[in-house]
C-alpha positions as CSV (number, residue, x, y, z in Angstrom):
1,M,-85.5,46.4,-14.5
2,R,-81.9,45.4,-14.4
3,Q,-79.0,45.2,-16.8
4,V,-78.4,41.7,-18.2
5,E,-75.3,40.4,-19.9
6,K,-76.2,38.9,-23.2
7,L,-73.6,36.1,-22.7
8,D,-75.7,34.9,-19.7
9,M,-78.7,34.8,-22.0
10,A,-76.8,32.8,-24.6
11,V,-75.6,30.2,-22.0
12,E,-79.1,29.7,-20.6
13,E,-80.6,29.4,-24.1
14,L,-78.0,26.9,-25.2
15,D,-78.5,24.8,-22.0
16,D,-82.3,24.9,-22.6
17,A,-81.8,24.0,-26.3
18,L,-79.8,20.9,-25.3
19,K,-82.5,19.9,-22.8
20,A,-85.2,20.3,-25.5
21,Y,-83.0,18.3,-28.0
22,F,-82.6,15.3,-25.6
23,D,-86.3,15.5,-24.9
24,G,-87.1,15.1,-28.6
25,R,-88.4,18.7,-28.9
26,Y,-86.4,19.6,-31.9
27,Y,-88.3,22.7,-33.0
28,S,-87.7,24.4,-29.6
29,A,-84.1,23.2,-29.7
30,T,-83.5,24.8,-33.1
31,V,-84.9,28.2,-32.1
32,L,-83.2,28.3,-28.7
33,A,-79.9,27.1,-30.2
34,G,-80.1,29.6,-33.0
35,A,-80.6,32.5,-30.6
36,A,-77.7,31.3,-28.5
37,E,-75.5,30.8,-31.6
38,Q,-76.1,34.4,-32.7
39,L,-75.5,35.9,-29.3
40,L,-72.3,33.9,-28.8
41,A,-71.1,34.8,-32.3
42,G,-71.2,38.5,-31.3
43,Y,-68.7,37.7,-28.5
44,V,-66.5,35.6,-30.8
45,M,-66.4,38.5,-33.3
46,K,-65.5,40.9,-30.4
47,H,-62.1,39.1,-30.3
48,E,-61.7,39.4,-34.0
49,L,-62.4,35.7,-34.5
50,T,-64.8,34.0,-37.0
51,P,-68.0,32.4,-35.7
52,A,-68.9,28.9,-36.6
53,W,-71.7,29.9,-39.0
54,S,-69.5,32.1,-41.1
55,Q,-66.8,29.5,-41.3
56,M,-69.2,26.8,-42.4
57,R,-70.9,29.1,-44.9
58,T,-67.6,30.0,-46.6
59,A,-66.4,26.3,-46.6
60,I,-69.7,25.0,-48.1
61,T,-69.7,27.8,-50.8
62,K,-66.1,26.8,-51.8
63,I,-67.0,23.1,-52.0
64,A,-70.2,23.8,-54.0
65,N,-68.3,26.0,-56.5
66,G,-65.4,23.6,-56.7
67,L,-67.8,20.8,-57.6
68,K,-69.4,22.9,-60.3
69,A,-66.0,23.8,-61.7
70,R,-65.1,20.1,-62.0
71,E,-68.3,19.3,-63.8
72,G,-67.8,22.1,-66.3
73,G,-70.6,23.5,-68.3
74,G,-70.2,27.1,-67.1
75,A,-72.8,26.7,-64.2
76,K,-73.5,29.9,-62.3
77,Q,-71.4,30.3,-59.1
78,T,-73.1,29.8,-55.8
79,S,-72.9,32.8,-53.5
80,E,-72.3,32.9,-49.8
81,N,-75.7,34.6,-49.4
82,E,-77.4,31.6,-51.0
83,I,-75.7,29.2,-48.8
84,G,-76.4,31.3,-45.7
85,D,-80.1,31.4,-46.6
86,L,-80.1,27.6,-46.9
87,M,-78.3,27.2,-43.5
88,N,-80.8,29.5,-41.8
89,R,-83.9,28.0,-43.5
90,A,-85.0,25.7,-40.7
91,Y,-84.3,28.2,-38.0
92,N,-86.1,31.1,-39.7
93,N,-89.1,28.9,-40.6
94,S,-89.3,27.7,-37.0
95,K,-89.9,31.2,-35.7
96,H,-91.6,33.1,-38.6
97,A,-94.8,32.5,-40.6
98,G,-96.5,34.7,-43.2
99,K,-100.0,34.5,-44.6
100,K,-99.2,31.5,-46.8
101,D,-96.0,29.7,-45.8
102,H,-97.5,27.4,-43.2
103,T,-95.7,24.2,-44.0
104,I,-92.0,23.3,-44.5
105,W,-90.2,20.1,-45.4
106,I,-87.3,19.5,-42.9
107,N,-85.5,16.8,-40.9
108,P,-86.2,18.3,-37.4
109,R,-83.5,16.3,-35.6
110,F,-80.8,17.0,-38.1
111,E,-81.6,20.7,-38.3
112,A,-81.5,20.9,-34.5
113,Q,-78.1,19.1,-34.5
114,E,-76.6,21.5,-37.0
115,V,-77.6,24.7,-35.1
116,I,-76.6,23.2,-31.7
117,D,-73.2,22.1,-33.0
118,R,-72.5,25.7,-34.2
119,A,-73.6,27.2,-31.0
120,I,-71.4,24.8,-29.0
121,S,-68.5,25.7,-31.3
122,N,-68.9,29.4,-30.5
123,F,-69.3,28.5,-26.8
124,D,-66.0,26.5,-26.8
125,V,-64.1,29.4,-28.3
126,L,-65.2,31.6,-25.4
127,F,-64.8,28.8,-22.9
128,T,-61.0,28.6,-23.5
129,R,-60.5,32.3,-23.0
130,C,-59.7,33.9,-19.6
131,D,-62.1,36.8,-20.3
132,Y,-65.2,34.8,-19.2
133,D,-66.1,32.5,-16.4
134,L,-68.4,30.2,-18.3
135,P,-70.1,27.3,-16.6
136,D,-69.7,23.6,-17.5
137,L,-72.5,22.4,-19.7
138,P,-72.7,18.6,-19.2
139,L,-75.3,18.2,-21.9
140,A,-73.0,19.9,-24.4
141,Q,-70.4,17.2,-23.6
142,R,-73.1,14.5,-24.0
143,F,-74.1,16.0,-27.3
144,M,-70.5,16.0,-28.6
145,M,-69.9,12.5,-27.4
146,E,-73.0,11.2,-29.1
147,S,-72.0,13.0,-32.3
148,V,-68.9,10.7,-32.6
149,E,-70.6,7.4,-31.7
150,G,-70.1,6.3,-35.2
151,V,-66.3,6.2,-34.9
152,R,-64.6,3.1,-36.3
153,V,-61.2,1.7,-37.2
154,E,-60.6,1.0,-40.9
155,Q,-59.0,-2.3,-41.7
156,G,-58.7,-2.7,-45.4
157,N,-62.0,-4.1,-46.6
158,E,-62.9,-5.8,-43.4
159,D,-66.1,-5.1,-41.5
160,D,-66.1,-2.4,-38.8
161,V,-64.8,-3.3,-35.5
162,G,-64.9,-1.4,-32.2
163,S,-61.8,-0.4,-30.4
164,A,-60.3,2.1,-28.0
165,L,-57.6,2.6,-30.6
166,D,-59.3,4.6,-33.3
167,G,-58.3,7.4,-35.6
168,N,-61.4,7.8,-37.8
169,R,-64.3,10.3,-37.4
170,K,-67.7,9.5,-38.8
171,M,-69.7,12.7,-39.3
172,T,-73.4,12.4,-40.1
173,A,-74.2,14.4,-43.2
174,Q,-77.9,13.6,-43.5
175,A,-80.4,11.0,-42.3
176,S,-79.8,8.8,-45.3
177,G,-76.0,8.6,-45.3
178,A,-72.8,9.8,-43.8
179,L,-69.4,11.3,-44.6
180,Q,-66.3,9.9,-42.9
181,Y,-63.3,12.0,-42.1
182,N,-60.0,10.4,-41.0
183,L,-58.1,13.5,-40.0
184,T,-54.9,11.5,-39.1
185,Q,-54.9,10.0,-42.6
186,D,-55.6,13.4,-44.2
187,Y,-52.7,15.1,-42.4
188,L,-50.3,12.2,-43.1
189,E,-51.1,12.2,-46.8
190,V,-50.3,16.0,-47.0
191,A,-47.1,15.5,-45.0
192,R,-46.0,12.7,-47.5
193,A,-47.2,14.4,-50.6
194,A,-45.3,17.6,-49.8
195,L,-42.1,15.7,-50.2
196,T,-42.0,16.3,-53.9
197,Q,-39.6,17.7,-56.5
198,I,-39.2,21.5,-56.9
199,H,-38.8,22.5,-60.5
200,G,-38.6,25.6,-62.6
201,K,-41.3,26.6,-65.1
202,V,-41.6,23.9,-67.8
203,P,-41.7,25.4,-71.4
204,A,-44.2,23.9,-73.8
205,G,-42.9,20.5,-74.9
206,G,-39.8,20.9,-72.7
207,Q,-38.4,19.0,-69.7
208,Q,-38.7,20.0,-66.1
209,A,-35.9,22.5,-65.3
210,V,-33.9,22.1,-62.1
211,P,-33.4,25.6,-60.6
212,E,-29.9,26.6,-59.5
213,L,-29.3,27.0,-55.7
214,S,-30.1,30.5,-54.5
215,N,-31.5,32.2,-51.5
216,E,-34.9,32.1,-53.1
217,L,-34.7,28.4,-53.8
218,A,-33.5,27.7,-50.2
219,N,-36.6,29.5,-48.9
220,A,-38.8,27.6,-51.4
221,I,-37.4,24.3,-50.1
222,F,-37.9,25.3,-46.5
223,S,-41.5,26.2,-47.3
224,V,-42.1,22.7,-48.6
225,V,-40.2,20.9,-45.8
226,S,-42.1,23.0,-43.2
227,I,-45.4,21.7,-44.6
228,S,-44.3,18.1,-44.1
229,I,-43.1,18.8,-40.6
230,V,-46.2,20.6,-39.4
231,Y,-48.6,18.1,-41.0
232,S,-46.6,15.2,-39.6
233,F,-47.1,16.7,-36.2
234,L,-50.8,17.4,-36.8
235,A,-51.3,13.8,-37.8
236,L,-49.8,12.5,-34.6
237,E,-51.6,15.0,-32.4
238,S,-55.0,14.3,-34.0
239,F,-54.5,10.5,-33.5
240,L,-53.5,10.8,-29.9
241,N,-56.2,13.4,-29.1
242,Y,-58.8,11.0,-30.3
243,Q,-57.4,8.1,-28.3
244,L,-57.5,10.3,-25.2
245,F,-61.0,11.5,-26.0
246,R,-62.4,8.0,-26.3
247,L,-60.7,7.0,-23.1
248,W,-62.2,10.0,-21.3
249,A,-65.6,9.3,-22.7
250,R,-65.5,5.8,-21.3
251,R,-63.9,6.7,-18.0
252,N,-66.9,5.4,-16.0
253,D,-67.6,2.2,-17.9
254,G,-66.0,-0.1,-15.3
255,S,-63.2,-1.4,-17.6
256,E,-59.5,-1.6,-16.6
257,E,-58.7,1.3,-18.9
258,S,-61.4,3.4,-17.1
259,A,-60.0,2.6,-13.7
260,R,-56.5,3.6,-14.9
261,F,-57.9,6.8,-16.3
262,L,-59.6,7.8,-13.1
263,S,-56.5,7.0,-11.1
264,E,-54.2,8.8,-13.4
265,L,-56.3,11.8,-14.5
266,G,-59.3,12.0,-12.3
267,D,-63.0,12.3,-13.2
268,V,-62.8,15.5,-15.2
269,P,-66.3,16.5,-16.4
270,E,-65.1,18.6,-19.4
271,F,-62.7,17.1,-21.9
272,I,-61.4,20.6,-22.8
273,R,-60.2,21.0,-19.1
274,L,-58.4,17.7,-19.3
275,K,-56.1,19.1,-22.0
276,G,-54.5,21.5,-19.4
277,N,-53.1,18.5,-17.3
278,D,-49.3,18.3,-17.5
279,K,-49.6,14.5,-18.2
280,V,-51.3,15.2,-21.5
281,R,-50.5,18.8,-22.4
282,E,-47.6,18.1,-24.7
283,V,-47.6,15.3,-27.4
284,P,-44.7,13.2,-25.9
285,A,-46.3,13.2,-22.5
286,R,-49.7,12.5,-24.0
287,L,-48.3,9.4,-25.8
288,K,-46.8,8.0,-22.6
289,T,-50.0,8.6,-20.7
290,I,-52.2,6.9,-23.3
291,C,-49.8,3.9,-23.3
292,R,-50.2,3.7,-19.5
293,L,-54.0,3.9,-19.7
294,L,-54.2,1.2,-22.4
295,G,-51.7,-1.1,-20.6
296,Y,-49.1,-0.8,-23.4
297,P,-45.3,-0.8,-22.9
298,M,-43.8,2.7,-22.5
299,P,-42.7,4.1,-25.9
300,H,-39.3,5.3,-24.5
301,E,-38.6,1.7,-23.6
302,A,-40.3,-0.2,-26.4
303,I,-39.3,2.0,-29.3
304,P,-36.4,4.1,-27.9
305,R,-35.0,5.3,-31.2
306,T,-38.4,6.4,-32.4
307,W,-39.1,8.1,-29.1
308,Q,-35.8,10.0,-29.3
309,R,-36.5,11.1,-32.8
310,L,-40.0,12.3,-31.7
311,N,-38.5,14.6,-29.2
312,D,-35.4,15.7,-31.2
313,L,-36.9,16.0,-34.6
314,V,-40.7,16.3,-34.7
315,E,-41.4,18.2,-31.5
316,A,-38.4,20.5,-31.6
317,S,-38.8,21.3,-35.3
318,R,-42.5,21.9,-35.1
319,H,-42.0,24.2,-32.1
320,F,-39.4,26.2,-34.0
321,I,-41.6,26.6,-37.1
322,V,-44.7,27.6,-35.0
323,H,-42.8,29.8,-32.5
324,P,-39.7,31.1,-34.2
325,F,-37.5,33.9,-32.8
326,P,-34.5,35.6,-34.4
327,D,-31.7,34.5,-32.0
328,A,-28.9,33.7,-34.4
329,D,-27.6,30.5,-32.6
330,Y,-31.1,29.2,-32.0
331,F,-32.2,29.9,-35.6
332,N,-29.1,28.4,-37.2
333,K,-29.2,25.3,-35.0
334,N,-32.8,24.6,-36.0
335,M,-32.3,25.4,-39.7
336,R,-29.2,23.2,-39.8
337,R,-31.1,20.3,-38.3
338,M,-34.1,20.6,-40.7
339,M,-32.3,21.5,-43.9
340,T,-29.0,19.7,-43.9
341,E,-28.8,17.1,-41.1
342,T,-32.1,15.4,-41.4
343,T,-33.8,13.6,-44.3
344,A,-37.1,15.3,-44.9
345,G,-39.0,12.0,-44.8
346,S,-37.8,11.4,-41.3
347,Y,-40.5,13.5,-39.8
348,V,-43.4,11.7,-41.3
349,G,-41.5,8.4,-40.7
350,V,-41.5,9.0,-36.9
351,V,-45.3,9.5,-36.9
352,E,-45.8,6.3,-39.0
353,E,-43.7,4.3,-36.6
354,I,-45.6,5.6,-33.5
355,I,-49.0,4.9,-35.0
356,S,-47.9,1.5,-36.2
357,F,-46.6,0.7,-32.7
358,L,-50.0,1.6,-31.2
359,Y,-51.9,-0.5,-33.7
360,N,-49.5,-3.5,-33.1
361,K,-50.0,-3.3,-29.4
362,S,-53.8,-3.2,-29.9
363,G,-53.6,-6.5,-31.8
364,R,-55.0,-5.0,-34.9
365,S,-53.5,-4.8,-38.4
366,I,-52.0,-1.6,-39.5
367,P,-54.1,0.3,-42.1
368,V,-52.5,0.9,-45.4
369,W,-52.9,4.7,-45.1
370,V,-50.5,4.7,-42.1
371,T,-47.5,4.2,-44.5
372,E,-48.8,4.9,-48.0
373,N,-50.9,7.6,-49.6
374,Q,-54.3,6.5,-50.7
375,L,-55.9,9.8,-51.6
376,I,-53.6,12.5,-53.0
377,R,-50.3,13.0,-54.7
378,F,-48.5,16.3,-55.5
379,R,-46.8,16.3,-58.9
380,G,-44.0,18.6,-58.1
381,V,-43.9,22.2,-56.9
382,E,-43.2,25.0,-59.4
383,F,-40.4,27.4,-58.4
384,I,-41.5,30.8,-59.6
385,P,-38.5,32.6,-61.3
386,I,-37.9,36.2,-60.2
387,Q,-38.5,38.6,-63.0
388,G,-35.5,40.7,-64.0
389,R,-33.1,38.6,-61.8
390,T,-29.6,38.3,-63.3
């Protein structure tokens, strides 16, 4: 007998699950991946983080109950336990049988995909930590690459076209259909929608009240502005990350872009390791590297004013919001820039200009969502009066 680290078991099970999946043995893949997922979840929770299964269960429960609330009718709320049982149904039925339950209706490939995806998510959380020396899993990269093969560029109502320049994700929801998530658009819409009026409580039949300037109102304004700044940055980062990922995924296809990639960044087997390279670690450097790989003009030369604003406004302000510290001069300098010296819309404007620049250089038309909201609108933000304040 010998002592065995459960993490080693999980890695072996996940690797075997991936081999079974690509061999078309989906039942074995589901059971092995489910075991790996649960073992890896224990290590994730050790670091006070939330495993993929728990995150998904909570999200699905909220969506289900939100849809019920929209439909009305007083339908019974769905519990997290019910969603959890549904998520575990295929896994449990793949390893248990009673006296009567000898058949089950499932989509074997889809169920295997779901469990493997969660196991890989837990693995990735641990992979990025210094606590563990986890091995590369080439089949995990293959799995994730094939999961995004449905990526496309949206061009109004035109047909789908393939391109290295792509900001959309297509995520398979079930065998008969798909949900599409464009994270860049989603973040941009929030960044623009946050630039809305702040008003006091509106009495019945009255007009919107404009609150007087105060410390509380200044903090409320900063709260809204910070949303726009952070989500502007998220929009640009998600767009550039995906361009880099697609270039990495095609690094050995023999194209000019792949040759540039290998020369510039090398044949890195794991995308997550690539993100530590100085040439792509920070957003401005990542943008320049992507332009070099695609053969586009350098942004600091082609759009110098936008490039300067990217560094001075978006990057600096985002860094201050995410990593603040109370040095008086540093604090006041950043607050002055964000609250008095810069128009709030300038942040999202920088991102719009950069994405538009990349679309133009690709020879493709700029999607409407790059400059206009198509999904959401915020109708003001209510400023909560402080009770008893004179």
